[in-house]
C-alpha positions as CSV (number, residue, x, y, z in Angstrom):
1,X,3.2,9.2,-11.2
2,X,7.0,9.0,-12.5
3,X,8.4,5.7,-10.6
4,X,11.6,7.8,-9.9
5,X,9.7,10.2,-7.6
6,X,10.7,10.3,-4.0
7,X,7.9,9.3,-1.7
8,X,8.0,10.7,2.1
9,X,7.0,8.7,4.6
10,X,6.0,10.3,7.7
11,X,4.5,8.2,10.9
12,X,4.6,9.5,14.6
13,X,7.4,7.2,15.3
14,X,9.7,6.9,12.2
15,X,10.4,8.8,9.1
16,X,11.7,7.2,5.8
17,X,12.4,8.4,2.4
18,X,12.0,6.0,-0.5
19,X,11.1,6.1,-4.1
20,X,7.7,5.0,-5.3
21,X,9.5,2.0,-7.4
22,X,10.7,0.7,-4.2
23,X,7.5,1.1,-2.2
24,X,5.6,-0.9,-4.9
25,X,7.9,-3.6,-5.0
26,X,6.8,-4.5,-1.5
27,X,3.8,-7.1,-1.0
28,X,1.0,-5.8,1.4
29,X,0.4,-8.2,4.2
30,X,-2.9,-8.0,6.3
31,X,-2.2,-8.9,9.8
32,X,-5.7,-9.3,10.9
33,X,-5.9,-12.6,8.7
34,X,-2.4,-13.2,7.4
35,X,-3.6,-12.6,3.7
36,X,-1.4,-11.2,0.9
37,X,-3.3,-8.3,-0.4
38,X,-0.8,-7.7,-3.6
39,X,1.9,-4.8,-4.5
40,X,1.0,-1.2,-4.3
41,X,-0.3,-0.2,-7.7
42,X,-0.9,3.4,-6.9
43,X,-1.1,6.1,-4.0
44,X,-3.6,8.6,-2.7
45,X,-1.8,11.8,-2.1
46,X,-3.3,14.9,-0.4
47,X,-2.4,17.8,-3.2
48,X,-2.0,20.4,-0.4
49,X,0.3,18.7,2.1
50,X,1.8,16.2,-0.1
51,X,1.2,13.7,2.4
52,X,0.2,10.0,1.3
53,X,-3.5,9.5,2.4
54,X,-3.7,5.8,1.3
55,X,-2.0,3.1,-0.8
56,X,-4.0,1.1,-3.3
57,X,-3.6,-2.3,-4.1
58,X,-5.4,-4.5,-6.8
59,X,-8.8,-5.8,-5.8
60,X,-9.0,-9.5,-5.1
61,X,-8.9,-12.5,-7.8
62,X,-11.7,-14.3,-9.1
63,X,-12.5,-17.1,-11.3
64,X,-9.9,-19.5,-10.2
65,X,-7.5,-16.7,-9.0
66,X,-7.0,-16.1,-12.8
67,X,-8.7,-12.6,-13.5
68,X,-8.2,-9.7,-11.3
69,X,-11.5,-7.9,-10.4
70,X,-12.1,-4.2,-11.4
71,X,-12.1,-3.4,-8.0
72,X,-9.1,-1.6,-6.1
73,X,-8.5,-1.8,-2.1
74,X,-7.9,1.7,-1.0
75,X,-6.1,1.2,2.3
76,X,-5.7,4.2,4.5
77,X,-2.1,5.2,5.4
78,X,-3.0,5.2,9.2
79,X,-3.8,1.4,8.8
80,X,-0.2,0.7,8.0
81,X,1.6,-0.6,10.9
82,X,5.3,-1.7,9.8
83,X,7.1,-1.1,6.5
84,X,9.5,-3.5,6.3
85,X,12.7,-4.4,3.7
86,X,10.0,-6.6,1.8
87,X,6.5,-6.2,3.0
88,X,4.3,-3.6,4.1
89,X,2.0,-5.1,7.4
90,X,-1.5,-3.0,7.3
91,X,-4.3,-3.9,9.5
92,X,-7.5,-4.0,7.9
93,X,-10.6,-5.6,9.4
94,X,-13.4,-5.3,6.7
95,X,-11.9,-6.5,3.3
């Protein structure tokens, strides 16, 4: 996906347009435990509707925080509670 592609974010209460580059610069924070999950590295998009189905962030660090795991966290779009200027708040209980 080109960093200059425009992503349309649609929620019941708000609608916004931003580029993928703008979206991936925002840190993802889990409201359930306050943990910082990292920045978005990819998106899952429904081919038919063009809507974002999930955001993808790199998996947690291991080995004293130096190495990233090969796993990625796939967070359904419906788990996003707020997209702010600097961060994206999600509510995910089982991480």
